[in-house]
N, CA, C, O and the ligand as a Tripos MOL2 file, in Angstrom:
@<TRIPOS>MOLECULE
protein
  261   259    66     0     0
PROTEIN
NO_CHARGES

@<TRIPOS>ATOM
      1 N         121.4080  167.4760   92.4670 N.3       1 MET1
      2 CA        122.5180  168.2870   92.9620 C.3       1 MET1
      3 C         122.9110  169.3260   91.9140 C.2       1 MET1
      4 O         123.1710  168.9790   90.7620 O.2       1 MET1
      5 N         122.9520  170.5490   92.2960 N.am      2 SER2
      6 CA        123.3890  171.5950   91.3940 C.3       2 SER2
      7 C         124.6120  172.2830   91.9780 C.2       2 SER2
      8 O         124.6590  172.6230   93.1610 O.2       2 SER2
      9 N         125.5700  172.4700   91.1380 N.am      3 SER3
     10 CA        126.7840  173.1390   91.6010 C.3       3 SER3
     11 C         126.6180  174.6510   91.4930 C.2       3 SER3
     12 O         126.1730  175.1680   90.4690 O.2       3 SER3
     13 N         126.9740  175.3360   92.5430 N.am      4 ARG4
     14 CA        126.8280  176.7870   92.5360 C.3       4 ARG4
     15 C         128.1010  177.4240   92.0030 C.2       4 ARG4
     16 O         129.2140  177.1280   92.4390 O.2       4 ARG4
     17 N         127.8940  178.2830   91.0700 N.am      5 THR5
     18 CA        129.0440  179.0080   90.5350 C.3       5 THR5
     19 C         129.0670  180.4120   91.1300 C.2       5 THR5
     20 O         128.0500  180.9270   91.5940 O.2       5 THR5
     21 N         130.2150  180.9980   91.1050 N.am      6 GLY6
     22 CA        130.3220  182.3430   91.6460 C.3       6 GLY6
     23 C         130.3690  182.3170   93.1620 C.2       6 GLY6
     24 O         130.3000  181.2500   93.7710 O.2       6 GLY6
     25 N         130.4830  183.4540   93.7580 N.am      7 GLY7
     26 CA        130.5870  183.5180   95.2140 C.3       7 GLY7
     27 C         129.4790  184.3590   95.7980 C.2       7 GLY7
     28 O         128.3480  184.3500   95.3110 O.2       7 GLY7
     29 N         129.8050  185.0630   96.8160 N.am      8 THR8
     30 CA        128.8280  185.9080   97.4760 C.3       8 THR8
     31 C         128.6450  187.2080   96.7050 C.2       8 THR8
     32 O         129.6030  187.9240   96.4140 O.2       8 THR8
     33 N         127.4150  187.4830   96.3910 N.am      9 THR9
     34 CA        127.1310  188.7220   95.6790 C.3       9 THR9
     35 C         126.8060  189.8210   96.6700 C.2       9 THR9
     36 O         126.5560  189.5650   97.8480 O.2       9 THR9
     37 N         126.8140  191.0260   96.1830 N.am     10 ALA10
     38 CA        126.4470  192.1560   97.0360 C.3      10 ALA10
     39 C         125.0330  191.9640   97.5560 C.2      10 ALA10
     40 O         124.6980  192.3600   98.6730 O.2      10 ALA10
     41 N         124.2270  191.3540   96.7300 N.am     11 PHE11
     42 CA        122.8420  191.1020   97.1010 C.3      11 PHE11
     43 C         122.7820  190.1690   98.3080 C.2      11 PHE11
     44 O         121.9900  190.3720   99.2290 O.2      11 PHE11
     45 N         123.6350  189.1410   98.2880 N.am     12 ASP12
     46 CA        123.6800  188.1920   99.3900 C.3      12 ASP12
     47 C         124.1750  188.8590  100.6690 C.2      12 ASP12
     48 O         123.6900  188.5870  101.7680 O.2      12 ASP12
     49 N         125.1530  189.7380  100.4890 N.am     13 ARG13
     50 CA        125.7050  190.4140  101.6710 C.3      13 ARG13
     51 C         124.6580  191.3120  102.3120 C.2      13 ARG13
     52 O         124.5410  191.3640  103.5360 O.2      13 ARG13
     53 N         123.9010  192.0150  101.4850 N.am     14 LEU14
     54 CA        122.8590  192.8820  102.0050 C.3      14 LEU14
     55 C         121.7940  192.0640  102.7120 C.2      14 LEU14
     56 O         121.2510  192.4720  103.7390 O.2      14 LEU14
     57 N         121.5110  190.9170  102.1490 N.am     15 ARG15
     58 CA        120.5160  190.0400  102.7170 C.3      15 ARG15
     59 C         120.9800  189.5620  104.0900 C.2      15 ARG15
     60 O         120.2030  189.5110  105.0430 O.2      15 ARG15
     61 N         122.2680  189.2120  104.1690 N.am     16 ALA16
     62 CA        122.8290  188.7100  105.4180 C.3      16 ALA16
     63 C         122.7860  189.7890  106.4930 C.2      16 ALA16
     64 O         122.7180  189.5010  107.6880 O.2      16 ALA16
     65 N         122.8270  191.0280  106.0420 N.am     17 ARG17
     66 CA        122.8020  192.1400  106.9890 C.3      17 ARG17
     67 C         121.5270  192.1240  107.8220 C.2      17 ARG17
     68 O         121.5340  192.5370  108.9820 O.2      17 ARG17
     69 N         120.4470  191.6510  107.2390 N.am     18 PHE18
     70 CA        119.1780  191.6390  107.9430 C.3      18 PHE18
     71 C         118.9970  190.3840  108.7860 C.2      18 PHE18
     72 O         118.2440  190.3800  109.7610 O.2      18 PHE18
     73 N         119.6860  189.3330  108.4070 N.am     19 ASP19
     74 CA        119.5690  188.0910  109.1690 C.3      19 ASP19
     75 C         120.1720  188.2890  110.5580 C.2      19 ASP19
     76 O         121.2780  188.8100  110.7010 O.2      19 ASP19
     77 N         119.4400  187.8700  111.5600 N.am     20 GLY20
     78 CA        119.9550  187.9800  112.9170 C.3      20 GLY20
     79 C         119.7770  189.3600  113.5060 C.2      20 GLY20
     80 O         120.2170  189.6360  114.6230 O.2      20 GLY20
     81 N         119.1380  190.2130  112.7560 N.am     21 ARG21
     82 CA        118.8530  191.5260  113.3150 C.3      21 ARG21
     83 C         117.3640  191.8000  113.2250 C.2      21 ARG21
     84 O         116.8790  192.3060  112.2130 O.2      21 ARG21
     85 N         116.6340  191.4630  114.2930 N.am     22 PRO22
     86 CA        115.1810  191.6550  114.2930 C.3      22 PRO22
     87 C         114.8300  193.1070  114.0220 C.2      22 PRO22
     88 O         115.4900  194.0260  114.5070 O.2      22 PRO22
     89 N         113.7960  193.2910  113.2540 N.am     23 HIS23
     90 CA        113.3910  194.6350  112.8880 C.3      23 HIS23
     91 C         112.3680  195.1830  113.8680 C.2      23 HIS23
     92 O         111.3170  194.5800  114.0830 O.2      23 HIS23
     93 N         112.6780  196.3270  114.4590 N.am     24 ALA24
     94 CA        111.7260  196.9860  115.3450 C.3      24 ALA24
     95 C         110.9630  198.0330  114.5460 C.2      24 ALA24
     96 O         111.5570  198.9090  113.9170 O.2      24 ALA24
     97 N         109.6560  197.9310  114.5800 N.am     25 CYS25
     98 CA        108.8130  198.8470  113.8170 C.3      25 CYS25
     99 C         109.0060  200.2840  114.2930 C.2      25 CYS25
    100 O         109.0480  200.5560  115.4930 O.2      25 CYS25
    101 N         109.1210  201.1840  113.3420 N.am     26 GLU26
    102 CA        109.3150  202.5890  113.6860 C.3      26 GLU26
    103 C         108.0030  203.2230  114.1570 C.2      26 GLU26
    104 O         108.0060  204.2670  114.8090 O.2      26 GLU26
    105 N         106.9100  202.5920  113.8250 N.am     27 GLU27
    106 CA        105.6070  203.1520  114.1740 C.3      27 GLU27
    107 C         105.1310  202.6990  115.5470 C.2      27 GLU27
    108 O         104.7570  203.5190  116.3840 O.2      27 GLU27
    109 N         105.1490  201.3820  115.7740 N.am     28 CYS28
    110 CA        104.5790  200.8500  117.0110 C.3      28 CYS28
    111 C         105.6160  200.1700  117.8950 C.2      28 CYS28
    112 O         105.3110  199.7990  119.0280 O.2      28 CYS28
    113 N         106.8390  200.0030  117.3920 N.am     29 GLY29
    114 CA        107.8940  199.4160  118.2060 C.3      29 GLY29
    115 C         107.8530  197.9040  118.2670 C.2      29 GLY29
    116 O         108.6280  197.2880  118.9980 O.2      29 GLY29
    117 N         106.9600  197.3050  117.5080 N.am     30 PHE30
    118 CA        106.8420  195.8600  117.4750 C.3      30 PHE30
    119 C         108.1190  195.2530  116.9130 C.2      30 PHE30
    120 O         108.5640  195.6130  115.8240 O.2      30 PHE30
    121 N         108.7090  194.3160  117.6770 N.am     31 VAL31
    122 CA        109.9240  193.6580  117.2010 C.3      31 VAL31
    123 C         109.5530  192.3240  116.5680 C.2      31 VAL31
    124 O         109.0910  191.3980  117.2340 O.2      31 VAL31
    125 N         109.7710  192.2600  115.2680 N.am     32 ASP32
    126 CA        109.4380  191.0550  114.5220 C.3      32 ASP32
    127 C         110.6480  190.1240  114.4980 C.2      32 ASP32
    128 O         111.5850  190.3280  113.7270 O.2      32 ASP32
    129 N         110.6150  189.1040  115.3480 N.am     33 GLU33
    130 CA        111.7470  188.1850  115.4680 C.3      33 GLU33
    131 C         111.9830  187.3960  114.1850 C.2      33 GLU33
    132 O         113.1040  186.9850  113.8850 O.2      33 GLU33
    133 N         110.9140  187.1970  113.4450 N.am     34 GLU34
    134 CA        111.0550  186.4180  112.2120 C.3      34 GLU34
    135 C         110.7380  187.2990  111.0100 C.2      34 GLU34
    136 O         110.0310  186.9110  110.0800 O.2      34 GLU34
    137 N         111.2870  188.4850  111.0750 N.am     35 SER35
    138 CA        110.9910  189.4570  110.0180 C.3      35 SER35
    139 C         111.3880  188.9290  108.6480 C.2      35 SER35
    140 O         112.4870  188.4130  108.4410 O.2      35 SER35
    141 N         110.4700  189.0750  107.7470 N.am     36 GLU36
    142 CA        110.7420  188.6630  106.3760 C.3      36 GLU36
    143 C         110.7740  189.9030  105.5000 C.2      36 GLU36
    144 O         109.7820  190.6210  105.3660 O.2      36 GLU36
    145 N         111.9320  190.1350  104.9100 N.am     37 TRP37
    146 CA        112.0640  191.2900  104.0270 C.3      37 TRP37
    147 C         111.8860  190.8240  102.5900 C.2      37 TRP37
    148 O         112.5520  189.8980  102.1280 O.2      37 TRP37
    149 N         110.9900  191.4760  101.9120 N.am     38 ALA38
    150 CA        110.8110  191.1780  100.4930 C.3      38 ALA38
    151 C         111.8020  192.0310   99.7190 C.2      38 ALA38
    152 O         111.7790  193.2580   99.8020 O.2      38 ALA38
    153 N         112.6640  191.3740   98.9710 N.am     39 ALA39
    154 CA        113.7000  192.0950   98.2460 C.3      39 ALA39
    155 C         113.3610  192.2230   96.7730 C.2      39 ALA39
    156 O         112.8650  191.2920   96.1390 O.2      39 ALA39
    157 N         113.6430  193.4020   96.2520 N.am     40 ALA40
    158 CA        113.4750  193.6350   94.8200 C.3      40 ALA40
    159 C         114.6440  194.4850   94.3580 C.2      40 ALA40
    160 O         115.0270  195.4440   95.0270 O.2      40 ALA40
    161 N         115.2020  194.1340   93.2290 N.am     41 THR41
    162 CA        116.3420  194.8970   92.7350 C.3      41 THR41
    163 C         116.1270  195.3490   91.3040 C.2      41 THR41
    164 O         115.5180  194.6540   90.4910 O.2      41 THR41
    165 N         116.6430  196.5260   91.0240 N.am     42 THR42
    166 CA        116.5470  197.0470   89.6600 C.3      42 THR42
    167 C         117.8700  196.8940   88.9400 C.2      42 THR42
    168 O         117.9980  197.2490   87.7680 O.2      42 THR42
    169 N         118.8500  196.3660   89.6460 N.am     43 GLY43
    170 CA        120.1810  196.2410   89.0750 C.3      43 GLY43
    171 C         121.1360  197.2480   89.6810 C.2      43 GLY43
    172 O         122.3000  196.9380   89.9370 O.2      43 GLY43
    173 N         120.6450  198.4430   89.9070 N.am     44 ALA44
    174 CA        121.4810  199.4940   90.4940 C.3      44 ALA44
    175 C         121.1910  199.6410   91.9820 C.2      44 ALA44
    176 O         122.0640  200.0020   92.7720 O.2      44 ALA44
    177 N         119.9520  199.3530   92.3410 N.am     45 THR45
    178 CA        119.5800  199.4520   93.7420 C.3      45 THR45
    179 C         118.8020  198.2100   94.1550 C.2      45 THR45
    180 O         118.2000  197.5230   93.3300 O.2      45 THR45
    181 N         118.8330  197.9470   95.4430 N.am     46 VAL46
    182 CA        118.0280  196.8580   95.9750 C.3      46 VAL46
    183 C         117.1100  197.4510   97.0270 C.2      46 VAL46
    184 O         117.5240  198.2560   97.8610 O.2      46 VAL46
    185 N         115.8660  197.0370   96.9680 N.am     47 GLU47
    186 CA        114.8720  197.6020   97.8640 C.3      47 GLU47
    187 C         114.2740  196.4960   98.7230 C.2      47 GLU47
    188 O         113.8140  195.4710   98.2200 O.2      47 GLU47
    189 N         114.2920  196.7280  100.0210 N.am     48 TYR48
    190 CA        113.7120  195.7660  100.9500 C.3      48 TYR48
    191 C         112.4600  196.3570  101.5640 C.2      48 TYR48
    192 O         112.4450  197.5060  102.0060 O.2      48 TYR48
    193 N         111.4270  195.5610  101.5820 N.am     49 ARG49
    194 CA        110.1780  196.0160  102.1870 C.3      49 ARG49
    195 C         109.7980  195.0560  103.3050 C.2      49 ARG49
    196 O         109.9400  193.8390  103.1860 O.2      49 ARG49
    197 N         109.3190  195.6310  104.3750 N.am     50 HIS50
    198 CA        108.8860  194.8100  105.5090 C.3      50 HIS50
    199 C         107.5780  195.3580  106.0380 C.2      50 HIS50
    200 O         107.4500  196.5480  106.3260 O.2      50 HIS50
    201 N         106.6200  194.4730  106.1600 N.am     51 GLU51
    202 CA        105.3270  194.9010  106.6840 C.3      51 GLU51
    203 C         105.2070  194.4590  108.1300 C.2      51 GLU51
    204 O         105.3610  193.2800  108.4490 O.2      51 GLU51
    205 N         104.9320  195.4140  108.9960 N.am     52 CYS52
    206 CA        104.8280  195.1340  110.4230 C.3      52 CYS52
    207 C         103.5750  194.3180  110.7200 C.2      52 CYS52
    208 O         102.4750  194.7050  110.3260 O.2      52 CYS52
    209 N         103.7390  193.1750  111.4220 N.am     53 PRO53
    210 CA        102.5870  192.3580  111.7940 C.3      53 PRO53
    211 C         101.7280  193.0500  112.8410 C.2      53 PRO53
    212 O         100.5570  192.7160  113.0240 O.2      53 PRO53
    213 N         102.3220  194.0130  113.5170 N.am     54 GLY54
    214 CA        101.6200  194.6870  114.6050 C.3      54 GLY54
    215 C         100.6670  195.7590  114.1160 C.2      54 GLY54
    216 O          99.5080  195.8030  114.5280 O.2      54 GLY54
    217 N         101.1620  196.6340  113.2260 N.am     55 CYS55
    218 CA        100.3330  197.7660  112.8110 C.3      55 CYS55
    219 C         100.1520  197.8380  111.2910 C.2      55 CYS55
    220 O          99.3780  198.6500  110.7830 O.2      55 CYS55
    221 N         100.8800  196.9760  110.5770 N.am     56 GLY56
    222 CA        100.7070  196.9500  109.1240 C.3      56 GLY56
    223 C         101.5150  198.0040  108.4010 C.2      56 GLY56
    224 O         101.4220  198.1330  107.1800 O.2      56 GLY56
    225 N         102.3120  198.7660  109.1480 N.am     57 ASP57
    226 CA        103.1380  199.7870  108.5180 C.3      57 ASP57
    227 C         104.2390  199.1270  107.6990 C.2      57 ASP57
    228 O         104.8150  198.1190  108.1100 O.2      57 ASP57
    229 N         104.5190  199.6940  106.5610 N.am     58 THR58
    230 CA        105.5500  199.1310  105.6940 C.3      58 THR58
    231 C         106.8260  199.9530  105.7580 C.2      58 THR58
    232 O         106.8270  201.1610  105.5190 O.2      58 THR58
    233 N         107.9010  199.2710  106.0840 N.am     59 THR59
    234 CA        109.2080  199.9230  106.1170 C.3      59 THR59
    235 C         109.9630  199.5700  104.8450 C.2      59 THR59
    236 O         109.9830  198.4130  104.4250 O.2      59 THR59
    237 N         110.5720  200.5550  104.2490 N.am     60 VAL60
    238 CA        111.3370  200.3300  103.0240 C.3      60 VAL60
    239 C         112.7750  200.7600  103.2430 C.2      60 VAL60
    240 O         113.0440  201.8620  103.7210 O.2      60 VAL60
    241 N         113.6860  199.8820  102.8880 N.am     61 ARG61
    242 CA        115.1090  200.1920  102.9450 C.3      61 ARG61
    243 C         115.6660  200.0760  101.5320 C.2      61 ARG61
    244 O         115.4110  199.0950  100.8340 O.2      61 ARG61
    245 N         116.4140  201.0680  101.1230 N.am     62 ARG62
    246 CA        116.9430  201.0590   99.7690 C.3      62 ARG62
    247 C         118.4630  201.1920   99.8020 C.2      62 ARG62
    248 O         119.0060  202.0810  100.4580 O.2      62 ARG62
    249 N         119.1290  200.3120   99.0950 N.am     63 TYR63
    250 CA        120.5880  200.3520   99.0650 C.3      63 TYR63
    251 C         121.0830  200.3300   97.6330 C.2      63 TYR63
    252 O         120.4590  199.7590   96.7390 O.2      63 TYR63
    253 N         122.2180  200.9650   97.4480 N.am     64 ARG64
    254 CA        122.8630  200.8970   96.1390 C.3      64 ARG64
    255 C         123.7540  199.6790   96.0900 C.2      64 ARG64
    256 O         124.4760  199.3990   97.0460 O.2      64 ARG64
    257 N         123.7140  198.9640   95.0090 N.am     65 LEU65
    258 CA        124.5700  197.8030   94.8620 C.3      65 LEU65
    259 C         125.9590  198.2300   94.3930 C.2      65 LEU65
    260 O         126.8350  197.3850   94.2080 O.2      65 LEU65
    261 ZN        104.2530  198.4510  113.6470 Zn       66 ZN66
@<TRIPOS>BOND
     1     1     2 1
     2     2     3 1
     3     3     4 2
     4     3     5 am
     5     5     6 1
     6     6     7 1
     7     7     8 2
     8     7     9 am
     9     9    10 1
    10    10    11 1
    11    11    12 2
    12    11    13 am
    13    13    14 1
    14    14    15 1
    15    15    16 2
    16    15    17 am
    17    17    18 1
    18    18    19 1
    19    19    20 2
    20    19    21 am
    21    21    22 1
    22    22    23 1
    23    23    24 2
    24    23    25 am
    25    25    26 1
    26    26    27 1
    27    27    28 2
    28    27    29 am
    29    29    30 1
    30    30    31 1
    31    31    32 2
    32    31    33 am
    33    33    34 1
    34    34    35 1
    35    35    36 2
    36    35    37 am
    37    37    38 1
    38    38    39 1
    39    39    40 2
    40    39    41 am
    41    41    42 1
    42    42    43 1
    43    43    44 2
    44    43    45 am
    45    45    46 1
    46    46    47 1
    47    47    48 2
    48    47    49 am
    49    49    50 1
    50    50    51 1
    51    51    52 2
    52    51    53 am
    53    53    54 1
    54    54    55 1
    55    55    56 2
    56    55    57 am
    57    57    58 1
    58    58    59 1
    59    59    60 2
    60    59    61 am
    61    61    62 1
    62    62    63 1
    63    63    64 2
    64    63    65 am
    65    65    66 1
    66    66    67 1
    67    67    68 2
    68    67    69 am
    69    69    70 1
    70    70    71 1
    71    71    72 2
    72    71    73 am
    73    73    74 1
    74    74    75 1
    75    75    76 2
    76    75    77 am
    77    77    78 1
    78    78    79 1
    79    79    80 2
    80    79    81 am
    81    81    82 1
    82    82    83 1
    83    83    84 2
    84    83    85 am
    85    85    86 1
    86    86    87 1
    87    87    88 2
    88    87    89 am
    89    89    90 1
    90    90    91 1
    91    91    92 2
    92    91    93 am
    93    93    94 1
    94    94    95 1
    95    95    96 2
    96    95    97 am
    97    97    98 1
    98    98    99 1
    99    99   100 2
   100    99   101 am
   101   101   102 1
   102   102   103 1
   103   103   104 2
   104   103   105 am
   105   105   106 1
   106   106   107 1
   107   107   108 2
   108   107   109 am
   109   109   110 1
   110   110   111 1
   111   111   112 2
   112   111   113 am
   113   113   114 1
   114   114   115 1
   115   115   116 2
   116   115   117 am
   117   117   118 1
   118   118   119 1
   119   119   120 2
   120   119   121 am
   121   121   122 1
   122   122   123 1
   123   123   124 2
   124   123   125 am
   125   125   126 1
   126   126   127 1
   127   127   128 2
   128   127   129 am
   129   129   130 1
   130   130   131 1
   131   131   132 2
   132   131   133 am
   133   133   134 1
   134   134   135 1
   135   135   136 2
   136   135   137 am
   137   137   138 1
   138   138   139 1
   139   139   140 2
   140   139   141 am
   141   141   142 1
   142   142   143 1
   143   143   144 2
   144   143   145 am
   145   145   146 1
   146   146   147 1
   147   147   148 2
   148   147   149 am
   149   149   150 1
   150   150   151 1
   151   151   152 2
   152   151   153 am
   153   153   154 1
   154   154   155 1
   155   155   156 2
   156   155   157 am
   157   157   158 1
   158   158   159 1
   159   159   160 2
   160   159   161 am
   161   161   162 1
   162   162   163 1
   163   163   164 2
   164   163   165 am
   165   165   166 1
   166   166   167 1
   167   167   168 2
   168   167   169 am
   169   169   170 1
   170   170   171 1
   171   171   172 2
   172   171   173 am
   173   173   174 1
   174   174   175 1
   175   175   176 2
   176   175   177 am
   177   177   178 1
   178   178   179 1
   179   179   180 2
   180   179   181 am
   181   181   182 1
   182   182   183 1
   183   183   184 2
   184   183   185 am
   185   185   186 1
   186   186   187 1
   187   187   188 2
   188   187   189 am
   189   189   190 1
   190   190   191 1
   191   191   192 2
   192   191   193 am
   193   193   194 1
   194   194   195 1
   195   195   196 2
   196   195   197 am
   197   197   198 1
   198   198   199 1
   199   199   200 2
   200   199   201 am
   201   201   202 1
   202   202   203 1
   203   203   204 2
   204   203   205 am
   205   205   206 1
   206   206   207 1
   207   207   208 2
   208   207   209 am
   209   209   210 1
   210   210   211 1
   211   211   212 2
   212   211   213 am
   213   213   214 1
   214   214   215 1
   215   215   216 2
   216   215   217 am
   217   217   218 1
   218   218   219 1
   219   219   220 2
   220   219   221 am
   221   221   222 1
   222   222   223 1
   223   223   224 2
   224   223   225 am
   225   225   226 1
   226   226   227 1
   227   227   228 2
   228   227   229 am
   229   229   230 1
   230   230   231 1
   231   231   232 2
   232   231   233 am
   233   233   234 1
   234   234   235 1
   235   235   236 2
   236   235   237 am
   237   237   238 1
   238   238   239 1
   239   239   240 2
   240   239   241 am
   241   241   242 1
   242   242   243 1
   243   243   244 2
   244   243   245 am
   245   245   246 1
   246   246   247 1
   247   247   248 2
   248   247   249 am
   249   249   250 1
   250   250   251 1
   251   251   252 2
   252   251   253 am
   253   253   254 1
   254   254   255 1
   255   255   256 2
   256   255   257 am
   257   257   258 1
   258   258   259 1
   259   259   260 2
@<TRIPOS>SUBSTRUCTURE
     1 MET1         2 RESIDUE 1 A MET
     2 SER2         6 RESIDUE 1 A SER
     3 SER3        10 RESIDUE 1 A SER
     4 ARG4        14 RESIDUE 1 A ARG
     5 THR5        18 RESIDUE 1 A THR
     6 GLY6        22 RESIDUE 1 A GLY
     7 GLY7        26 RESIDUE 1 A GLY
     8 THR8        30 RESIDUE 1 A THR
     9 THR9        34 RESIDUE 1 A THR
    10 ALA10       38 RESIDUE 1 A ALA
    11 PHE11       42 RESIDUE 1 A PHE
    12 ASP12       46 RESIDUE 1 A ASP
    13 ARG13       50 RESIDUE 1 A ARG
    14 LEU14       54 RESIDUE 1 A LEU
    15 ARG15       58 RESIDUE 1 A ARG
    16 ALA16       62 RESIDUE 1 A ALA
    17 ARG17       66 RESIDUE 1 A ARG
    18 PHE18       70 RESIDUE 1 A PHE
    19 ASP19       74 RESIDUE 1 A ASP
    20 GLY20       78 RESIDUE 1 A GLY
    21 ARG21       82 RESIDUE 1 A ARG
    22 PRO22       86 RESIDUE 1 A PRO
    23 HIS23       90 RESIDUE 1 A HIS
    24 ALA24       94 RESIDUE 1 A ALA
    25 CYS25       98 RESIDUE 1 A CYS
    26 GLU26      102 RESIDUE 1 A GLU
    27 GLU27      106 RESIDUE 1 A GLU
    28 CYS28      110 RESIDUE 1 A CYS
    29 GLY29      114 RESIDUE 1 A GLY
    30 PHE30      118 RESIDUE 1 A PHE
    31 VAL31      122 RESIDUE 1 A VAL
    32 ASP32      126 RESIDUE 1 A ASP
    33 GLU33      130 RESIDUE 1 A GLU
    34 GLU34      134 RESIDUE 1 A GLU
    35 SER35      138 RESIDUE 1 A SER
    36 GLU36      142 RESIDUE 1 A GLU
    37 TRP37      146 RESIDUE 1 A TRP
    38 ALA38      150 RESIDUE 1 A ALA
    39 ALA39      154 RESIDUE 1 A ALA
    40 ALA40      158 RESIDUE 1 A ALA
    41 THR41      162 RESIDUE 1 A THR
    42 THR42      166 RESIDUE 1 A THR
    43 GLY43      170 RESIDUE 1 A GLY
    44 ALA44      174 RESIDUE 1 A ALA
    45 THR45      178 RESIDUE 1 A THR
    46 VAL46      182 RESIDUE 1 A VAL
    47 GLU47      186 RESIDUE 1 A GLU
    48 TYR48      190 RESIDUE 1 A TYR
    49 ARG49      194 RESIDUE 1 A ARG
    50 HIS50      198 RESIDUE 1 A HIS
    51 GLU51      202 RESIDUE 1 A GLU
    52 CYS52      206 RESIDUE 1 A CYS
    53 PRO53      210 RESIDUE 1 A PRO
    54 GLY54      214 RESIDUE 1 A GLY
    55 CYS55      218 RESIDUE 1 A CYS
    56 GLY56      222 RESIDUE 1 A GLY
    57 ASP57      226 RESIDUE 1 A ASP
    58 THR58      230 RESIDUE 1 A THR
    59 THR59      234 RESIDUE 1 A THR
    60 VAL60      238 RESIDUE 1 A VAL
    61 ARG61      242 RESIDUE 1 A ARG
    62 ARG62      246 RESIDUE 1 A ARG
    63 TYR63      250 RESIDUE 1 A TYR
    64 ARG64      254 RESIDUE 1 A ARG
    65 LEU65      258 RESIDUE 1 A LEU
    66 ZN66       261 GROUP 0 **** ****
């Protein structure tokens, strides 16, 4: 058992933004119900990448923290 310190970070909030919102591919329109966004952050920005299972196109979303 590990106790979690701190609360919800901006990173968590951004992550939650994608949960429950299936991503529709901008290229082929494929709706990925179980879309997995790979998140990477530099500290100032967070970048989400999603690769479409339908056409392989990669969508990138970038947000400032
Ligand atoms: Zn696609």
